[in-house]
N, C-alpha and C positions, 0 to 999 in steps of 0.2 A: 504493499500500500504506499503511495506517495502522499504523505500528510505530515509534513514538517512544520512546526511553528517556529518562525524566526525570532530574533531576539527582542523585537519591540513589543510593547504591551498588547495583548490580545483583546479584541472587543468581546463583549458578552454575547453577541449575535452572529449567526452565520447565514449567508445567503449563498445558495448553491444552484448552479446551473447543470442540470443532467443532460448530457450530450453524448453523441457518437462522432467519431472522426469523419470528416467529410471526404469520403472516398467513393469513387464511381462505382455504382452497383450496390452500394451498401446503405444508402440513404434515400429517402423519399421516392422509392420504387413504385408506390401506388399512383404516382403522378405520371407513370410511363405506360402506355401513352396518356396524355398528348405530348408530354415532354420526352426528350431523349434521356438516357441515363446520365449523360453528361451534364445536360441542362438541369436535371433534378439535383444533382450534386452541387452544382454551382449555386442554385437557389438555396439549398440548405446552408451552404456556407455563408450566404448573405445573411440569411435568418439568424444563425448562430452569432455571426460578428455583431449584428445590430443589437441583439439581446445582451450579449456581453458588454457592449459599449453603454448601453442603458444602464445595467446593473452596476457598472464601475462608478456610477454617480451617487450611489446609495452610501453615504458616509456612516450610517448606523451599523453597518455590519461588515464582516470579513467577507470577501468574495472568494468562492470556490468554484472550480469546475470539476464535476464528478463524471469521468468518462467511462464509457463501456469498455469491457475487455478488448484487447488488441488495438487500442487507440493511444497508447502511451507515447509512442514516437511522435505522432501527429500533435498532440496536445503539448508535449514537452517542447516542440519545435515553435509552435505558434502561440501558446497562451500561458507559458510558465512565468513570463514577466507581468502578466496581467491579473492573475489570481493564483491562489493555492490549488494544487491538483490532488484529486482523489480517485483512485481506481474503484470503480464499482465492482461489487463481489455479490454472487448469488446466482442461482439457476433460473430464476425468472424475474420479471419486473418487480413483483412484490418483494422478493428477497432483496433485490438490488436497493430498492427505495429504503426498506428497512434498515439495512446495513449502513447506508449513507448516514441516517440519523444516529444509529449506534456508535459509528466511528467518530462522529464529530461531537456528540454529547460526551464521549469518552474523553475528548480533548478539553472539555470544560466549558463549552457553550451553553447558554441558558435558553436561547430560542434559536430555532433552525428553521429556515424556510427553503424548500426545494422547488424550483421552477422548471418547466420544460424549455426546450430550445427552438420551438417553432410556433410560438404564439405571439407574433410581432405587435399586435394591437394593444396588448396590456401596458397601461401607463405606469410610470414609476410610482404614482400616487397610490395605486393598488398594492404595491409592495410595501409602502410605508404604512398603509392602513393594516396590512396583515401583521406587521410588527407591533403596531399599537394594540391590536387585539390580543396578541400573545402576551404583551407586557402586563396587561391587567389580569385580574383574578377570575374573569367571568368565562374564559374560554380555554379549553385544552388543545383544540385543533382548528386551524384555519384552512379552508379549501377555497380554490378559485375554480368555479365551475366552467367546463367547456360546453360549447353547444351541441357537441356530438355524444354527450352523455358521460364524459370523463371529467378530468380537471387538469388545469394547466399549472396549479401551484398547491402545495401542501405544507403546512407549518405545524410545528410541534414545540412544546415546552419541556418534554421529557420523552424518553424512549417508550414506546407503546407496543408491547407484544400482541400480535395478533390483528392489528389494524389493516395490514396489508396482505394478510395470509388468505389464499384461495379466493382472491378477487378475479372475476372474469375479465382480465385485461384485454384491451382492444374491442370492447364491446360497448354498447349503449347503456350497460347496466353498471358501469364502473363507479359513478358518483352515488347512485342509489344504493348499491351494495356497501360502499364504504360508509355512508351515512348510517345504515343499518348496523353495520359492525361497530361504528363508534357508539351508537346508542346502547348496544348490547354490552359494551365495555364500560358504560357510565361516563362517557367523554362528552363534553359540552363543545359543540361545533359552531363555528362562525362562518358564513359564506361571503365572499367577495363579489363584485359584479362579474357577470358572465363574460366570456371571450371566446375565441375559437382558435384552433390550430389549423396547420396547413397540411392536410394529408391527401386530399383528392382534388380533381379538377375544379369542382364546385367551390371548394375553399379558395383556391387560387384566384378564380374569377371574382369571388367576393372581396378578397383582399385588394385586388386591383381596383375595383370600384370604390373601396374605402380610401385607398391611397389617392385616387384622382381628385377626391372631394375634401381632403383633409390636409392642409399644409403642416399641421402639428404632426400628424402621422408620417408625412414625407420625411420630416426631420428626425423623428424617432426611429424610423426604419429606413435610412437613407440608402443603405446598400441594396436592400430589397426593392425599394422604389426604382432605383437606377437599373436594376436587373429587369424588373417587370415592364418598365417603360420601354426598354429595348425589345423585350419578348412580344409585347402587345403593340408593336408600332403600326400594325395593320389590323383591321376587324378580325377577331378570332385569334387564336394562338398562331403565331407566325413559326412555322416549322421548316419552311422551304429554304429560307436564307441561312446565313451563318449564325450558329448558336452564340449567345452572349459569351464573351470571354470569361473563363474562370478567374477568380481573384488570385489563385496561385496555380502553379504548373506542376504540382507534386502530388496530384491525385491518383496514386497507385494503390492497388490493394495489396 
């Protein structure tokens, strides 16, 4: 596990981006078609870069990037100077999320928030609201609902065995099952404003529509906006011309 604390004083809260290495054929494959694998990879890299850049502005917490197995070389190369790195561990998503919390609570943090790496419309104010809810005594869990039935954010103030166990991940029942599990464990849950992640073509077109009408979102997700402006330069998804250039040239499996 890559998880060293440097010499300066540690903040009481941790803000974690759960991410995968942006490698062709490994990310956002449900967008193919209409995108090519290379375009999907470049899009994910833009999403990840924008979200990390946004969360770097959160002064209340230490920024961590928790990466999926086999991604250490990529994240050491591109993100080691921007946040602390943590290798995810576990056989499924539930175990990996659980161990992110266990590993970081073990380092002494009091509140931990884990966000996804593909929900670009979430404002920094929602992150601040999540920490405020955890700071008080009224809530044990904070969830940011996604419109597909999952959630883009989860925050805890202590390790919670069983909260993520046997949840039907990648289904529309994720949020519902998690809320029921939290209730059964006697945990008080707060919900943030809903958002959406980018998984399928409908999400992509929705994001482009939102970007075109919101200058604030264009600034918040500037790399993603530039990528999609190129991609949607004609009506419909333009696939006949040259694909948007990747941010980096090292996308190798």
